C-alpha angles and dihedrals in degrees: 000000000000115000134189110210113188117202088029092157090052128094101265096027091057093053094044091049091052091054095046091050091048088054090056100256126138112245128197107194120206124192137145093213091221122182098244082121134002108316090204090070091053090048091050090054091049090049089062093048097044098074093050116110109247097026125118129168133216123187109215149130122257089214093056098102100190093044092050092048090051092048093055094042094050101040104038102205125208092207138006127212104193109198099141115110144124100276133200134073098220095045088058091064091068103024107042097152092061087063094048090053101044102028103035107025091032093051091048090053090053091049092049092048091051092047096047094049099036097242109195098224135004118201116184138182117255122165144233085241089080088078088071112159093009111130102181109099142237092042111236127199087232089065123100112255102191101125111067117175099207136043089239089059091045091055091051091051088048090053090057092050093047091049092051091052091054091046089052099042101038106018091245108162108231131181122191118209116207103199120201118214100311118207140166143091115347089021129161118280091217093064126092098251093055093044093046093049094049093047096044093050089049092051092246129135119258123226109241113188126215086015088286093297096136136100127213134189096228110199124194117236096235089057090049093050093046092053094047094050092047091050092055086076094047100083112189117245126202115261105216092191093057121110132174090241098052107018134089120263087234094058134056148177082253125071092269133127138168125201136189113228107194141125093248090221109097115194133197114261089236090056090049090053090048091053091048090051089054092048091050097038089227131108116237125231108218129211102199113212138175124264115292122232110261095026125120127213098233143007123196127165128220100205099175092114091050092050091048091051101047107011091241139094131179110270112158111135115241094237091053094047093048092049090054092048093050091049090051093045094051092047096045095045094034093233 
């Protein structure tokens, strides 16, 4: 089949594209290659995709309405995996309009492109951050997610709402993917693992927020990509028995679903740092700081619905995933 993968030069988009190409699909990758983090890393990912049979790349902006309409009209995709967005919780505190453009206008342009060209299935990146002030763990897709604590999270919740409206109005099958703290080779330099690794190897102190009293459901990238690719074949169907009063928030009378994709084994940030120290063979110096605005104390994924849908759940052990990341990091940066 012919896929559009947005954010193809990004962390998750790169890995998903690789798997789709390996399965024999045609992949059109879209990315704007912005400088939110080192563009050279994005270019290095693309350099691995470019020689693959069936891959083509288009540099473009999700918020460019005419260009997006032309892309859909000319290419005629069977399925769309929409992973492109302005990422980052903390960056959203100072650059809110970047999130409105990429995550709201951009998502609407994707929805319209899918509607106008009858795309068979739209999968899109949501985030564990939508759970916001929720305290019941593990987080379940049946839970209400109406209290985000960052604009980034609010845009991801908005994406789910927008997608439901298109599923209801136009019968467009949409699947939301709530990712939980993704890590691994080719990861994002703005995330904690990358920052910690760089600082520890340089003999510098790492910033540890809330004095390390946080827990995260770290999920290895290969598990994320496997789940996404499997879900492309699980096309949502309307549930005629569903009602707002009695149904799950992850289900609908429209062809709409939302899944958690997480490891379901949250670990303390201090334990995470200890495992990274072991993988690096270097002790970390820690700069203990208060809680950051927009952060949450804990993330934990209930993945029972995901496992029921695809017969798979993320399972890579943290020590194994960190060892693979460190090996990649040392090779890529020639440390």
